[in-house]
C-alpha positions in Angstrom: -30.9 46.7 -24.6 -34.2 47.2 -22.7 -34.2 51.0 -23.5 -33.6 50.3 -27.2 -36.4 47.7 -27.3 -38.8 50.2 -25.7 -37.8 52.9 -28.1 -38.1 50.7 -31.1 -41.6 49.4 -30.1 -42.9 52.7 -28.7 -43.4 51.3 -25.2 -45.2 53.7 -22.9 -43.8 53.2 -19.3 -46.9 54.9 -17.8 -49.1 52.0 -19.0 -47.0 49.3 -17.6 -48.3 47.4 -14.5 -47.3 49.0 -11.1 -47.3 47.6 -7.6 -50.9 47.2 -6.4 -52.6 47.1 -9.8 -55.0 44.5 -10.9 -53.9 42.6 -14.0 -55.1 39.8 -16.3 -52.8 37.1 -17.4 -52.7 35.7 -20.9 -52.7 31.9 -20.7 -51.3 29.6 -23.4 -54.6 28.0 -24.6 -54.1 27.7 -28.3 -55.3 24.1 -28.5 -58.4 24.9 -26.4 -59.1 28.0 -28.5 -59.0 25.8 -31.6 -61.3 23.1 -30.3 -63.7 25.3 -28.3 -63.5 28.8 -29.7 -66.8 29.9 -28.0 -65.9 28.5 -24.6 -62.3 29.4 -24.3 -61.1 32.7 -22.7 -57.4 33.5 -23.3 -57.2 35.8 -20.2 -57.3 34.7 -16.6 -57.4 36.4 -13.3 -57.6 38.9 -11.9 -54.1 39.0 -10.3 -52.6 41.5 -7.9 -49.1 42.9 -8.7 -46.8 42.5 -5.7 -43.6 43.9 -7.1 -42.2 44.9 -10.5 -38.8 44.9 -12.2 -37.7 46.3 -15.5 -39.5 43.8 -17.7 -41.6 41.6 -15.4 -43.9 41.6 -12.4 -44.6 39.3 -9.5 -48.3 38.6 -9.4 -50.6 36.6 -7.1 -54.2 35.4 -7.7 -56.7 37.5 -5.8 -59.5 34.9 -5.5 -57.4 31.8 -4.8 -54.5 31.0 -2.5 -51.7 30.3 -4.9 -48.0 30.9 -4.9 -46.9 34.2 -6.6 -45.5 33.8 -10.1 -43.3 36.2 -12.1 -44.7 37.0 -15.6 -43.3 39.3 -18.3 -45.1 42.5 -19.0 -46.1 41.3 -22.5 -48.4 38.7 -21.0 -50.2 41.1 -18.7 -52.9 43.7 -19.2 -53.9 46.2 -16.5 -57.6 46.0 -15.4 -59.2 49.5 -15.2 -60.8 50.6 -12.0 -64.3 50.5 -13.6 -64.1 46.7 -14.0 -65.3 44.7 -11.1 -63.5 41.8 -9.4 -64.9 39.0 -11.7 -63.0 35.8 -11.9 -62.2 34.7 -15.5 -62.1 31.0 -15.7 -62.6 29.0 -19.0 -64.6 25.8 -19.1 -63.5 23.7 -22.0 -65.2 20.4 -21.0 -68.9 19.4 -20.6 -69.6 18.3 -17.1 -72.6 16.9 -15.4 -74.8 19.6 -13.8 -75.4 19.1 -10.1 -76.2 21.1 -7.1 -73.3 22.5 -5.2 -72.6 20.7 -1.9 -72.8 22.9 1.1 -69.6 22.6 3.2 -71.1 24.4 6.3 -74.4 24.6 8.1 -75.5 28.0 9.3 -78.8 28.9 10.9 -80.0 32.2 12.1 -83.2 34.0 13.0 -84.3 36.8 10.6 -86.8 39.6 10.8 -88.5 41.6 8.0 -85.9 43.7 6.3 -83.0 42.1 8.1 -79.7 41.4 6.4 -78.1 44.9 6.4 -75.0 44.6 8.6 -73.1 47.5 6.9 -73.7 49.9 9.8 -71.9 47.4 12.1 -68.7 47.8 10.3 -65.8 49.7 11.8 -65.5 52.0 8.8 -69.2 52.8 8.6 -70.2 56.4 7.8 -73.8 57.5 8.5 -75.4 58.4 5.1 -77.8 60.8 6.6 -80.9 59.2 5.1 -84.1 60.1 6.8 -86.2 57.2 5.4 -85.6 53.7 4.2 -87.5 52.4 1.1 -87.8 48.8 0.3 -88.5 45.7 2.3 -88.5 47.7 5.6 -90.2 51.1 5.8 -88.3 52.9 8.6 -87.7 56.6 9.3 -84.3 57.7 10.7 -83.4 60.7 12.7 -79.6 60.6 13.0 -77.8 63.4 14.8 -74.2 62.1 14.5 -73.3 64.5 11.7 -73.6 67.5 14.1 -71.5 66.0 16.8 -67.9 67.0 17.7 -65.5 65.4 20.1 -66.7 67.9 22.7 -70.0 65.9 22.7 -68.1 62.7 23.5 -65.8 64.0 26.2 -67.2 67.0 28.1 -63.9 67.8 29.8 -61.9 68.1 26.6 -60.2 71.5 25.9 -61.5 73.7 23.2 -58.9 72.9 20.5 -59.6 69.2 21.0 -63.3 69.5 21.4 -63.7 71.0 17.9 -62.3 67.9 16.2 -64.9 66.3 13.9 -65.3 62.6 13.1 -67.1 60.9 10.3 -66.9 57.1 10.9 -66.9 54.7 13.8 -63.2 54.1 13.3 -62.5 57.8 13.3 -64.2 58.2 16.7 -62.6 55.1 18.1 -59.1 56.4 17.0 -59.7 59.8 18.7 -61.0 58.1 21.9 -58.0 55.7 22.0 -55.5 58.5 21.6 -57.3 60.7 24.2 -57.3 57.9 26.8 -53.7 57.0 26.1 -52.0 60.4 26.2 -51.9 62.7 29.1 -50.4 65.9 27.6 -53.1 68.0 25.9 -50.7 69.3 23.3 -49.6 65.9 22.4 -53.2 64.7 22.3 -54.1 67.5 19.9 -51.1 66.9 17.6 -51.7 63.1 17.3 -55.5 63.4 17.0 -55.1 65.9 14.1 -52.5 63.8 12.3 -54.3 61.5 9.9 -51.2 59.3 9.4 -51.1 58.3 13.0 -53.1 55.1 13.2 -53.9 53.9 16.7 -56.8 51.8 18.0 -57.7 50.0 21.2 -60.6 47.7 22.1 -61.8 50.2 24.7 -61.9 53.0 22.1 -63.9 50.8 19.6 -66.4 49.8 22.3 -67.1 53.4 23.3 -67.3 54.5 19.6 -69.9 51.8 18.8 -71.9 52.8 21.9 -71.9 56.5 20.9 -73.0 55.8 17.4 -75.7 53.6 18.8 -76.9 56.6 20.8 -76.7 59.1 17.9 -77.2 57.1 14.7 -80.4 55.1 14.0 -78.7 53.1 11.3 -76.4 51.5 13.9 -79.1 51.2 16.5 -81.4 49.3 14.1 -78.6 47.0 12.9 -77.7 46.2 16.5 -81.4 45.5 17.3 -81.7 43.1 14.4 -78.3 41.5 14.8 -78.3 37.9 16.1 -74.8 38.0 17.5 -73.0 36.2 14.7 -69.4 37.0 13.9 -68.8 39.8 11.5 -66.0 40.1 9.0 -64.7 43.3 7.4 -64.1 43.2 3.6 -61.0 45.5 3.8 -58.7 47.3 6.2 -59.9 50.7 5.4 -56.5 51.8 4.2 -55.1 51.6 7.7 -52.5 48.9 6.9 -53.6 46.8 9.9 -54.2 43.1 9.5 -57.9 42.4 8.7 -58.0 39.6 11.2 -57.1 41.9 14.1 -59.6 44.5 12.9 -62.3 41.8 12.9 -61.6 41.0 16.5 -61.8 44.6 17.5 -65.0 45.1 15.5 -66.8 42.2 17.0 -65.8 43.2 20.5 -67.2 46.7 19.9 -70.5 45.3 18.6 -70.9 42.9 21.6 -70.2 45.7 24.0 -72.6 48.1 22.3 -75.5 45.6 22.4 -75.2 45.3 26.2 -74.5 48.9 27.2 -75.9 52.4 26.7 -74.0 55.7 26.3 -75.2 56.9 29.7 -73.2 54.1 31.3 -70.0 54.8 29.4 -67.5 57.4 30.4 -64.2 58.2 28.7 -61.4 57.8 31.2 -59.8 61.1 32.2 -58.9 60.3 35.8 -55.2 59.7 36.9 -54.0 56.3 35.9 -52.6 53.7 38.2 -49.0 52.5 37.4 -48.3 48.8 37.8 -44.7 47.9 38.5 -43.9 44.2 37.8 -40.6 43.3 39.4 -38.5 40.2 39.7 -38.2 38.2 42.9 -35.0 40.1 43.9 -37.3 43.1 44.7 -39.4 41.1 47.2 -38.6 43.6 50.0 -39.9 46.6 48.2 -43.1 46.8 50.2 -41.0 47.4 53.3 -38.8 50.0 51.6 -41.5 52.3 50.2 -44.8 53.4 51.6 -48.0 52.2 49.9 -49.7 54.6 47.4 -53.1 54.4 45.7 -51.7 55.2 42.3 -48.8 52.8 42.4 -49.1 49.0 42.6 -46.2 46.6 43.1 -46.2 43.0 41.9 -43.3 40.6 42.4 -42.9 37.5 40.2 -40.7 34.5 40.6 -41.3 33.1 37.1 -42.6 34.6 33.9 -45.9 32.7 34.1 -46.8 34.9 37.1 -46.8 38.0 34.9 -49.8 36.7 32.9 -51.9 36.3 36.0 -51.0 39.8 37.2 -51.9 41.4 33.9 -55.3 39.7 33.9 -56.4 40.8 37.4 -55.1 44.3 37.5 -57.1 47.4 36.6 -54.0 49.6 36.0 -53.6 51.2 32.5 -49.8 51.6 32.6 -47.4 48.8 33.3 -43.6 49.0 33.9 -42.1 45.6 33.4 -38.6 44.9 34.8 -36.8 42.1 33.1 -35.9 38.9 35.1 -32.8 39.1 37.3 -31.5 35.5 37.2 -28.4 33.6 36.6 -30.2 31.1 34.3 -32.4 32.5 31.5 -36.0 31.2 31.5 -37.0 28.7 28.7 -38.0 30.0 25.3 -41.6 28.8 25.7 -42.1 31.1 28.7 -40.9 34.1 26.7 -43.5 33.2 24.0 -46.3 33.1 26.7 -45.1 36.4 28.1 -45.3 38.0 24.6 -48.8 36.7 24.2 -49.8 38.1 27.6 -48.3 41.5 26.8 -50.1 41.6 23.4 -53.5 40.8 25.1 -52.9 43.5 27.7 -52.0 46.0 24.9 -55.2 45.2 23.0 -57.2 46.1 26.1 -55.5 49.6 26.2 -52.7 49.0 28.7 -49.4 50.8 28.0 -46.4 48.5 28.7 -42.8 49.8 29.1 -40.0 47.2 29.5 -36.8 48.1 31.4 -33.6 46.1 32.2 -33.0 44.9 35.8 -29.8 45.8 37.9 -26.6 44.2 36.6 -24.6 41.5 38.3 -26.3 38.3 37.3 -24.9 35.7 34.9 -28.0 35.8 32.7 -28.2 39.6 32.5 -27.2 40.0 28.8 -29.4 37.1 27.7 -32.4 38.4 29.6 -32.0 41.8 27.9 -32.1 40.2 24.5 -35.0 37.9 25.2 -37.1 40.8 26.6 -36.6 42.8 23.5 -37.5 39.8 21.3 -40.7 39.3 23.4 -41.7 43.0 22.9 -41.1 42.7 19.2 -43.2 39.6 18.9 -46.0 41.2 21.0 -45.9 44.3 18.7 -46.4 42.0 15.6 -49.2 40.2 17.3 -51.0 43.4 18.4 -50.1 45.7 15.5 -53.2 47.8 16.1 -51.8 48.9 19.5 -48.1 48.5 18.8 -47.5 52.1 20.1 -48.5 50.7 23.6 -45.6 48.3 23.6 -42.3 50.1 24.3 -38.9 48.7 25.1 -36.4 51.0 26.8 -33.7 48.3 26.6 -31.2 49.5 23.9 -29.1 47.0 22.0 -26.0 48.7 23.2 -26.0 49.4 26.9 -26.2 53.0 27.9 -24.9 54.6 31.1 -28.3 56.3 31.5 -30.1 53.1 32.2 -31.2 52.4 35.8 -29.3 49.1 35.6 -26.0 51.0 35.7 -26.9 52.9 38.8 -26.3 50.1 41.4 -22.9 48.4 41.7 -22.0 45.7 39.2 -22.6 43.0 41.9 -25.4 44.3 44.2 -25.9 40.9 45.9 -23.9 37.8 46.7 -26.0 35.3 44.9 -29.1 35.2 42.7 -31.2 33.9 45.5 -30.6 36.9 47.7 -32.8 40.0 47.7 -31.6 43.5 46.9 -30.8 45.7 49.8 -32.9 48.8 50.6 -30.1 51.1 49.4 -29.9 49.3 46.0 -33.7 49.5 45.6 -33.8 53.2 46.4 -31.0 54.0 44.0 -32.5 51.9 41.2 -36.0 53.6 41.5 -34.5 57.1 41.6 -32.8 56.4 38.3 -35.9 54.6 37.0 -38.1 57.7 37.5 -35.8 59.8 35.4 -35.2 57.2 32.7 -38.9 56.5 31.9 -40.2 60.1 32.5 -40.8 60.6 28.7 -43.2 57.6 28.6 -44.5 57.2 32.2 -44.9 59.8 34.9 -43.9 57.7 37.9 -44.6 59.5 41.2 -41.9 60.0 43.8 -42.1 57.1 46.3 -41.8 57.9 50.0 -39.4 55.8 52.1 -40.9 53.9 55.0 -39.3 54.2 58.5 -37.0 51.7 60.0 -39.7 50.6 62.5 -42.1 49.8 59.7 -39.4 47.9 57.9 -38.6 45.8 61.0 -42.3 45.1 61.6 -42.6 44.1 57.9 -39.6 41.8 58.2 -40.9 39.9 61.2 -44.3 39.7 59.6 -42.9 38.2 56.5 -40.8 35.8 58.6 -43.9 34.7 60.5 -45.8 34.2 57.3 -42.9 32.1 56.0 -43.0 29.9 59.1 -46.7 29.4 58.7 -46.2 28.5 55.1 -43.9 25.7 56.2 -46.6 24.1 58.3 -48.2 21.1 56.7 -51.5 19.4 57.5 -51.1 15.7 58.0 -53.8 13.3 59.3 -56.1 16.1 60.3 -53.5 17.9 62.5 -51.0 20.6 61.8 -47.4 19.4 61.9 -44.5 21.7 61.7 -41.8 20.8 59.3 -38.6 21.2 61.3 -35.5 22.3 59.7 -33.5 19.3 61.2 -34.6 15.8 62.3 -33.0 14.5 65.5 -32.9 10.8 66.4 -34.6 10.1 69.8 -32.0 7.9 71.5 -31.0 7.4 75.2 -28.0 9.3 76.4 -24.8 7.2 76.7 -23.3 7.3 80.3 -19.7 8.1 80.7 -17.6 7.4 83.9 -16.1 10.9 84.3 -16.4 13.7 86.8 -18.3 16.8 86.0 -16.3 19.4 84.2 -16.0 22.9 85.7 -13.8 26.0 85.8 -12.7 25.2 89.4 -10.1 22.7 90.6 -11.4 19.3 91.3 -11.8 18.6 95.1 -11.2 15.2 96.6 -13.4 14.6 99.7 -10.6 12.4 101.2 -8.2 15.3 101.3 -7.9 17.3 104.5 -9.2 20.8 104.9 -6.3 21.9 107.0 -2.5 21.2 106.9 -1.4 18.1 108.8 -4.8 16.5 108.7 -5.0 12.9 107.5 -1.3 12.3 107.5 1.9 14.3 106.9 1.9 17.0 104.3 4.6 18.9 102.7 3.1 22.2 103.8 5.0 22.3 107.2 8.3 21.4 105.7 10.8 24.2 106.1 13.9 25.1 104.3 16.5 22.3 104.6 14.1 20.1 106.5 13.7 16.5 105.7 10.6 14.8 104.8 10.6 12.8 108.0 10.7 14.5 111.5 11.3 12.7 114.8 8.4 12.5 117.1 8.2 14.8 120.1 8.8 13.4 123.6 
């Protein structure tokens, strides 16, 4: 029926609204058009087409926050690209003229010619003008057009150093990829791929600082800027939320105002790896020797992870899911997702791995960890490539959690043995090799482990001491009652036979004994005469 109608009315499908087009909506204003023919406008809008069907489109008002509505194609007209975003709103009543009431108070200091904040936008491209005409007469000498990535990173290889950039976002994207990846071939492939969108706060800060050094437009705008919050009008075609782009843009402007390019260096040194482990790995410092490029952090609850991520300077983090019988509350997982998102915004790469098996909450902790990573990726969509979960929905025998035995410890309160920790980390190195190059950890000697054990035991005893009344009182494990001993009328016990002092030492002493009685003799013998 639809095809027959289109054929009968010569409908051109190419002129129908498509997803993303701007359209105007024909409103039923027959009465208003009759009463106010010069004031009434039958078309309203503009609207944005969200989705289309065979004969209708789902549209939403661009300038107002309204619920989307579905309208037939007959009541819509496509707005050409030459027409600006002008809101069409008919006024059919005479109202009293009055001054618009200001809903906000905003004060700022201005200078002659101030007001141009376009160079402080993340998608600014230097126009190459050498002189400004108008309210401010200023000569520019920008050299950013002649720069390549080799001028930003001196140690970059030749194929990467030849890459050219045009905007602040383009340079921030290149710096973010270069700092995140270690393999030069992978760096070159991702940096040359325009569809790979990746941005970190550190990359934006260094990009703004470099443009401040080489572009006078950015330098002048930073000098005249009063520190107010900037807002981007669009996402630059990246697909990222504008709210997150605004946060990164403002962080880059603040950093560039306080720093110069001579003080900034793109990170090329080896990165430290942070291993965040559950409390069951609390003996790991006594199992492996300390290294400068590996840092261990043990947490007893998920709130400890947030504090660890804030104080560390590592750029790579391997997070081991909790190993508990009882799964932590949902609100702690939400806080963990927020902490992981903030760390990813600052350029940290986070990889989540499942713990060893054997606990009652093992399956639930796996699922909660994956949900926390997904929530963090949605929160920090700019750096979602930095949030990686290596916990598959269906368990795999290649996971490090399948290396140790199914029950590596008696209860959830016990610590893993040294053998379980060694086996788990050997499999962990192979499992995360594609994402993180974890160095081989050297095992400490038995003497060191014993010394560490007694040291931890001594520290635990000190922690049990409590200050009361200005003096240190030890909290004993047991409390005994101070009572006087109860006397008992009994002889001391020993392993030897009890000796009676009234008993003779030799036979026949102190009366007759049975010792001299011979065979057949009676117990009484006649006295000798």
